[in-house]
C-alpha positions in Angstrom: 53.0 -39.9 -38.4 51.7 -43.2 -37.2 51.5 -44.6 -40.7 55.1 -43.5 -41.4 56.3 -45.3 -38.3 54.3 -48.4 -39.2 55.8 -48.4 -42.7 59.3 -47.9 -41.4 58.8 -50.8 -39.0 57.5 -53.0 -41.8 60.5 -52.1 -44.0 62.8 -53.0 -41.1 61.1 -56.4 -40.6 61.2 -57.2 -44.3 64.9 -56.2 -44.4 65.7 -58.5 -41.5 63.7 -61.4 -42.9 65.2 -61.0 -46.3 68.7 -61.2 -44.8 67.8 -64.7 -43.6 66.0 -65.6 -46.8 62.7 -65.9 -45.1 60.5 -63.6 -47.2 60.3 -63.4 -51.0 57.6 -61.1 -52.2 54.4 -62.5 -50.7 55.8 -65.9 -50.0 57.1 -66.7 -46.5 59.5 -69.7 -46.2 62.4 -71.0 -44.4 65.5 -72.1 -46.3 66.9 -75.2 -44.8 70.0 -77.3 -45.8 71.2 -80.7 -44.7 74.7 -79.4 -44.0 75.8 -75.9 -42.9 77.5 -73.6 -45.3 80.7 -73.6 -43.3 81.9 -76.7 -41.4 84.0 -75.9 -38.4 85.0 -77.4 -35.1 85.8 -74.0 -33.5 83.0 -74.4 -30.9 84.4 -77.7 -29.7 87.9 -76.2 -29.6 86.5 -73.4 -27.5 84.8 -75.8 -25.1 87.6 -78.4 -24.8 90.8 -76.3 -25.1 90.3 -72.6 -24.8 87.7 -72.4 -22.1 87.8 -75.5 -20.0 85.3 -73.8 -17.6 82.5 -75.6 -19.4 84.1 -79.0 -18.5 83.6 -78.1 -14.9 79.8 -78.1 -15.4 80.1 -81.5 -17.2 82.1 -82.7 -14.2 79.4 -81.4 -11.9 76.9 -83.6 -13.7 79.1 -86.6 -13.2 79.5 -85.9 -9.5 75.7 -85.8 -9.2 74.9 -88.8 -11.4 77.4 -91.4 -10.2 76.3 -91.5 -6.5 72.6 -91.5 -7.5 73.0 -94.4 -9.9 75.3 -96.5 -7.7 73.1 -95.8 -4.7 70.0 -97.0 -6.5 71.8 -100.1 -7.7 72.6 -101.0 -4.1 69.5 -99.9 -2.3 66.8 -100.9 -4.8 67.5 -104.7 -4.9 67.9 -104.9 -1.2 64.6 -103.1 -0.5 62.8 -105.2 -3.2 64.1 -108.4 -1.7 63.0 -107.3 1.7 59.5 -106.5 0.5 59.3 -109.9 -1.4 60.6 -112.1 1.4 59.4 -110.2 4.5 56.8 -112.0 6.6 54.6 -109.1 7.5 50.8 -109.0 7.4 50.5 -105.5 6.0 53.6 -105.5 3.7 51.5 -105.1 0.5 49.8 -102.1 2.0 53.1 -100.7 3.0 54.5 -101.3 -0.4 51.5 -99.7 -2.1 52.0 -96.6 0.1 55.7 -96.6 -0.8 55.1 -96.7 -4.6 52.4 -94.0 -4.4 55.3 -91.5 -4.5 55.8 -92.6 -8.1 52.4 -91.0 -8.9 53.4 -87.6 -7.5 55.1 -85.2 -9.9 58.6 -84.3 -8.9 57.7 -80.6 -8.5 55.2 -81.5 -5.8 57.9 -83.2 -3.8 60.4 -80.4 -4.0 58.9 -78.4 -1.1 58.9 -81.2 1.4 62.4 -82.2 0.2 63.6 -78.7 0.8 62.0 -78.5 4.3 63.6 -81.8 5.3 67.0 -81.0 3.8 67.0 -77.6 5.5 66.1 -79.2 8.9 68.8 -81.8 8.6 71.4 -79.3 7.4 71.9 -80.8 4.0 72.7 -78.5 1.1 73.8 -78.6 -2.5 74.6 -82.0 -3.8 73.7 -84.0 -0.7 70.1 -82.6 -0.7 69.7 -83.9 -4.3 71.5 -87.2 -4.0 70.0 -88.7 -0.9 66.3 -88.5 -2.0 67.2 -89.8 -5.4 69.0 -92.8 -4.0 65.9 -93.9 -2.1 63.5 -93.4 -5.0 60.6 -96.0 -5.3 60.8 -96.7 -9.0 63.9 -98.9 -8.8 62.4 -101.0 -5.9 59.2 -101.5 -7.9 61.0 -102.4 -11.1 63.2 -105.1 -9.4 60.5 -106.5 -7.2 58.4 -107.2 -10.3 61.1 -109.5 -11.7 61.5 -111.1 -8.3 57.9 -112.1 -8.4 58.8 -114.5 -11.2 61.4 -116.4 -9.1 60.5 -119.9 -8.0 59.6 -119.8 -4.3 60.6 -123.5 -4.0 64.2 -122.7 -5.0 64.5 -120.0 -2.4 62.8 -122.3 0.2 65.2 -125.1 -0.6 68.2 -122.8 -0.1 66.8 -121.9 3.3 66.3 -125.6 4.2 69.9 -126.3 3.2 71.1 -123.7 5.8 71.6 -120.6 3.7 70.7 -117.3 5.5 68.9 -114.5 3.8 72.1 -112.6 2.8 73.5 -115.8 1.1 70.2 -116.4 -0.7 70.2 -112.8 -1.9 73.8 -112.6 -3.1 74.2 -116.1 -4.5 70.8 -116.9 -5.9 68.7 -113.8 -6.3 71.2 -111.1 -7.4 72.8 -113.1 -10.2 69.4 -113.5 -11.8 68.5 -109.8 -11.6 70.9 -108.7 -14.4 68.2 -107.6 -16.9 66.2 -105.6 -14.3 69.5 -104.1 -12.9 70.7 -103.1 -16.3 67.3 -101.5 -17.0 67.5 -99.6 -13.7 71.0 -98.5 -14.5 70.0 -97.0 -17.9 66.8 -95.3 -16.6 68.4 -94.0 -13.4 71.3 -92.6 -15.3 69.0 -90.9 -17.8 67.0 -89.3 -15.0 70.0 -88.2 -12.9 71.9 -86.9 -16.0 69.1 -84.5 -16.9 68.4 -83.1 -13.4 67.3 -79.5 -13.7 64.6 -78.5 -11.1 66.3 -80.0 -8.1 69.6 -78.4 -9.0 67.9 -74.9 -9.4 66.3 -75.3 -5.9 69.1 -76.8 -3.9 72.3 -75.4 -5.4 73.1 -71.8 -4.7 76.5 -71.6 -6.3 76.5 -71.1 -10.0 79.8 -72.9 -10.3 78.3 -76.1 -8.9 75.5 -76.3 -11.4 75.3 -79.4 -13.6 75.5 -79.0 -17.4 71.8 -79.7 -17.8 71.1 -76.4 -16.0 74.0 -74.5 -17.5 72.8 -75.3 -21.1 69.6 -73.3 -20.5 71.6 -70.1 -20.0 73.0 -70.4 -23.5 69.8 -70.9 -25.4 69.7 -67.3 -26.7 73.4 -67.3 -27.5 75.5 -68.7 -30.4 73.5 -71.6 -31.9 76.7 -73.4 -33.0 78.1 -73.1 -29.5 74.9 -74.4 -27.9 74.8 -77.3 -30.4 78.4 -78.3 -29.4 77.6 -78.2 -25.7 74.5 -80.2 -26.2 76.4 -82.8 -28.3 79.1 -83.3 -25.6 76.4 -83.5 -22.9 74.4 -86.1 -24.9 77.4 -88.5 -25.7 77.6 -90.3 -22.3 73.8 -90.9 -22.2 73.8 -92.1 -25.8 76.7 -94.5 -25.2 75.0 -96.0 -22.1 71.7 -96.3 -24.0 73.3 -98.1 -27.0 75.2 -100.4 -24.6 72.1 -101.3 -22.5 69.3 -101.1 -25.0 68.8 -104.9 -25.3 69.0 -105.4 -21.6 66.6 -102.4 -21.1 63.9 -103.9 -23.2 64.4 -107.4 -21.7 64.4 -106.1 -18.2 61.3 -104.1 -18.6 59.7 -107.1 -20.3 60.5 -109.3 -17.4 58.9 -106.9 -15.0 55.6 -106.9 -16.8 55.5 -103.1 -17.2 53.7 -101.9 -20.4 
């Protein structure tokens, strides 16, 4: 009885594999083609026209990403300028302790983030956006470029009567374009692909970003998953193409290898 069941199971497997062209006698292979047998845009039509619910998840990703990126572009240069210009005996030790958070994996920070967010009453998007805005990587990236500025130029501006805000906005900030563009590209890439934070802090399935929603379709229609992934990839691809030169230049100025 056992041998008959095993033979039947083997026949089943061979039948299934043969239907996909994976087994031919004793040879196991995968038949791959450059183009699909049937070209269709039905998956894109379903996503964009027939079932716009999927666009809601894309919009959720935008709602999460835009405040994080804009917040980092505002906070990071100000913090970096403060660390560079601050007259404080232990500022390097403080800066070192600040960037130590870069060495910790994000999963290790989720528990303290959750405890603090729960204590402050933050939930959903706010619990994700605020910690991301004050991330240490952007401060480190921009401060590395600031170290290359001529101190005499900044001192001369102070002697001429410029205050710190004037020095920052009229002298420092205009020269930070490469590092700021690099930060923009990297911050967008990280925020656009948020998964773990969204799973922990967002309870409502309708508020999930597309990066999380895609995982629920991995076992479904491959063509549909491909269409969703393509639409999700387009904004990040456009930003990377637009900022790739500034990205390499900005990282080069900071001395990061």
